[in-house]
N, C-alpha and C positions, 0 to 999 in steps of 0.2 A: 641074713642083714645085709640091707638095703641100700646099706653103704660100707663097700669094702675098703677097711681101714690100711692094710698093709696095700692094696692097688693105689690109694689117694696116696701115702707116703713113698711109692713108688715114681708115681704121676708128679708131685712136686719139687720132685730132682729130677725131672726131665723137662718140666716148664721152666725152672731155673737157671740150665742149657743153656736151651730154645730161645728162652727169653732174655739170656744173656742178666738177667737180673742175679741179686745175691741172692743163697742160699736163704738164709735166714731172713730176710725179707718177703718169700717167696711163702716161709712157714708161718708169719705174724700173720699176715692174711688167710691163711688157710684156720690157724685155730680161732681169730676174730669169727668166720662163719664158722665154723662149730660152735663157739658159744652163743652164736643166733640159736643153730640147728637143737640144741641142749636147752634154749629158753622154749623151743616150739614144742617140743616133745616132754619132757620134763620138769621144765619150770613154770617164772613166767614172765612174759614183757619187758618190765620193770624192773627184774632181780639184774644185781651185779654178777658177771660170773668171766671165770676167767678160764680157757682150755687150756689144754698143755699136750704135746705129739709126738710120740718116740718115731721118728723118722726110720731107725734100722727097723723096731716090729710093730710098726703101726696103733702103738697103744695110746688109749685117750684117755685122759687123766682132767675131768673140769671140777673148777672149787667155786666154792658160792659164797659169798660177803653177806654174813648174818650179822647183827645185832644180841650182844647178849642184855638177857633180858629175866627179871625177875619171874614174870609171868607172861609165856609165850601166848601172844595173839595170832598170829601167823606165822605159820612153819615155813612160811616161803620167806620171808626176811627177818626171822629173829630165833632165837637160841636161846634154853635156859642156861640158868650158871654153871647149872651140876653138870649140864650136857658139856658144855662148853670149858668147863674147868681137866675132864676127861680128856681132851685135847690140847689145851696149856692150863697149869697149874694155876698161873697164877692173873689168868681169866679174873675178870669184874667187869660189876654191872657199866654200859655203858661203851663197853667194850666193842670193835668190830674185828671180828676173825674168819676164815675161810677154812668151809669147810666141804673133806674130798668128797667127791662123790666118781666112782668106776664107772662111767662109757661105755658096755659094750655096741651097743647098733641103735641106729637110729633110724625112724620109720621112713616112706617113700615121700614123705611133705615134705620133714626137714632135712633130707638128703636132698632131696632138688631145689630148697633155699638156698641151703650149704652151699651147691654147687652154680647157683649162680651170683650170687653175695664172691665167692672166689672169682669166676669169673670176671666181674665187674671191678673186684680191688686189684686185681693182678691187671688188667687194664691203667688203673691208676698210677697205682705203683711201677710203670715201664712206661706213662707221661713224665713222672716225675726225675725217674732215672733219667729218660732221653731230655726233659726240659733243663736239668740242673747239667748234662755235661758239654749243650750247645749254649747254655746262655753265655755262657763268658767267651765264647767264639762268635760271638755277635759281632759282626763290623772287622771281621779278619776274612784272608782266603784260604779256602780252603779246598782239597780234592775232592773229586766225583766222580761217581761211574754213572754214565747213560743207564735210564735202566728201562722205560722206553717215551717212546711219544705216543702223545694224543692229540690230537689235531693242535692248538697253539698250547698247548704243556709239553712241558719235556719234564720227567721224573727221576727225578736222579737217588742215586747211590750211595749216603755218604758214611755206609759204616750199622754204624746201629741204630741209624734213625733213615725217615725219607724225604725227600728236598723236594720243591719243584720250582720247574725256572717258567711263571710265563711268560704272554708274549712280547710283554714288556719289558720284561728283567733280558731279553734275547738278544743278539748282537744278528741286523739284520743282515741276509743275504748266507748267514752261517747254517752250514746243516746238520742238524746231530741224528745219532744213530745206534742200538742198543749196544754197551758194550764200549764204548768211546769216552775215554781217560779227558778230564776238561779240568780246571781251574775254576773255582768259584768265589764270587760274596757272598758270605749269609749274612742276610741282609735282617733277617727277622725271625722269629720261633714266634709260633702262635699259636693257643692253644682251643683249639677245634674240638667238637663231638667223636672226630674220630682219632683226637691222639694230637701229641705236635707236628704244627705240619711248619714246618722249616722253608722258607721263601729263601731261593738261593737268585744271583745275578750274573748277566755277563755283563750286561749293556748297560753297566751303572759309569758315574762317575769314578764314586770310591774304588770300584775293580780296578780303571788305570790307574788311580794313586798309587793303591799298594803294589801294582805292579811296577811302578817306579821306585817306589818306596826300596823293591824287592834288588833293584838294578843301581841304583844309588845309593852308596853308601852314605855319603857326604849328607843325606834327607838328614839320619840319624844322630851326626853331630850339632847338626844345625847351621851348617855352612848355609846349604841353600834349600828353597825352601817351593813349596807348590801354594799359590796363592790364590788361585781359580781356576777350576774347568769347567768348560761348555761341551757338551759330547752327542754327535748325534751316531749309536753305535753301529759302526759298520761302513760307514759313510766318511764321516772325518770329526778328530778332535782337536783342539783349540785349549794349550795347556801355558796359565800364566806362571812364570818363572821369580824367584827374586834369589838374589845374594845377599849374606849377613857379611860378609866376608869381606873388608876392601881387595879389590885384586881379584878376586874369585869370579868365572864367566859365567852366570847359570846356566844360558844358555847351552854354551859348550860343557857343560858339568852334563847336564841330562842325555844331550846327543850320544855322547862317548865318543874315544878315538875313534875314526870310523864307522861314527856310528853305531856303533857295537851295541851301548844302551837301549837309543830307542828301537834299534831293530828286534831287539831277544821280546822287546814289549808289539814290536808291531807281530811278529813272529806266534805271537801267544793272540792277538785277536784277530787276525788275518791280516794278508798286504791288502787289502781292499779298502781298509782302513787309515786315511792318511792320517800323519799328526803334527799340526802347527805348533811351535814353541817360541812362544815370545817372552820379551822382558817387561815384568810388571813397574808400575809406575805409580807412583802416589797422584803426579797432577794427570786430569782426567782427559787432556786434552794428549799427554802424550801418551797413553794408557791406552785409547782407543784408536791413535793412529798405530801402535804397533799391531793392536789385537784386528787389525783390516791385515795384516800382512798376509799375500804381497801385495798387497795395492799400495802404489805410491799417493800417496793423499797430499793432496794441494794444502787447505786448512781445515781445520776443525773449528765452529761455533758455535756452543755450550747455550745451551737457547734456554732463561728462567731457572729457577731450582725443581721443575719436574721431571727431573733427567732426562732432557730429552738434546741429540747434537746434531748440527748440521755438517756433514763431512763433504766437501769438494773435493772434487779429485781430476784429473785429464781426464778429459772424455775417453781416450782410451785404453783408460782405466776403470772406465764404469763397469764393464761388464767382470773386471775379475775382482771387484770391491763388493758385488753385487750378491757373484758365484752363483755358479748351477743352482738353479729354483729357488737362489733365495738364499741359499745353507748359507756363504761366507758374511754377510751383513749379518745373519741370524744368529749364530754362534759369536761372533766379535758381541750383537747385540747380548746374547748370555752371560759374556763372561766378563764384559764393563759394568754394566746393569743400565744401562743409557739406551733410549728408544734410537735406532740410530733412520737419518735420513740421510741416503746416498745422493747429490746432485751432483751434473759433471759442471765443468768449469764455466764453458760457454753458456750454460745456463741459472750458473750462478750470481745474484744480485750483485753488483759492484761494494765495494765498503764504505760507509756513510763517512761523507766527506769530513773534513775537521771544523768546527764550529767557527767562523770568521768572529771578528773583533774588531776590525775599522770597514768602513767603507769608502766609495771617492767615483765620482760620475766621471768616465772616458766620453771625449770628444773623438764622436766618426766619421774618420774621410769620407764623405760621400761617390770620391771615386774607386772605393774599394770596400767589397762587400763585408756586410754588419757582423762580423763576428771580430770576438775575443778572443786575443791572444794567447798562448798555453805559455805563463811563466815559470818559468824551473828552478830559478835561485833568487837569494831571496835579494839581495842588490837590483836586480830588475825589477823584483817589488814594489819595492821603497823608492825605484828613480819614477817609477808610473806612476804612483801612488801622490809623489810631490808634482810634477808634471800637471798631473790632471788637478789639483788645487791651485797650480796658478794660473791653469787657464782659465778654472771655474772661476778665478776674481778680477778677471780681467771683462 
């Protein structure tokens, strides 16, 4: 016998256990493959065949669907009424009945076909189960174990499935080694030719948000919320927070007593990454000013409607506003959505003067240099205008 049924039955149980697949799923896959093998050895390609297998004894039974007819023209698809009534007393012309066939063995080619189908269908079944298990976990933080590091890719063990963490999703400067336990953010489950590909991240903004969600119970009640996150993983993160309840300090809520909450997040992502928590504001100027923290901003000028703003800062604050390698202004720009141009106060043009609605001709004393006195008070301005008008009338 080319395909040992008892060995196959034992193999089914072993595969189900090894692959963490339900035994009935594996059995269904094998029975489909055996149906294909039966059609190859004993039937025809278009026949409708159902095969059952007893996993304890290894017995295989085939059931071929045939139509009840008056005169049989094709025995592969049809059965006479008299034969059908032997199996089913109330059989009638036009009925479809299943004819039982005992299967003892399969030929070499059919056995090979069954083996290939089994392997293929098992892979598909495994993928579907993994997809079903992890699809509802997309967008959450899960525990993972570092399997191996391959160049820029870290392969993670997620239990029943494998995940990958590309370079773009890693924390800059963080070291990974086999056996390391980490929390990761499940970004996506992709269907690939080699099975489901789970993409995980530690460098995303969503990872930071979920870590704070675990530390700040007020987020669940809606008392405080995260309005925006800008992050350069491993270096710096800016977090814009807001309170929906009067009297609740959003920044203090996220920092926690003695910094316990923000420190818990930093211990997970690494102490080298600094976290700036600022207050979100609906007004763009105030929001930009807060986003550039810890910089002291002199003024912010919104330029047109193309999301550009000029930020004027004292000269001694210029390097702080820009940050190392432009990091501070870059993150503030990401956070606010505005393209920010930082200039020192002495280099910034003075604000345009208010339009003048009255004019006068002043008489210049030849003994004094020709300069216009700076008028500070309204009364002085009025007196100067009246004097100029009187002298001009003379």
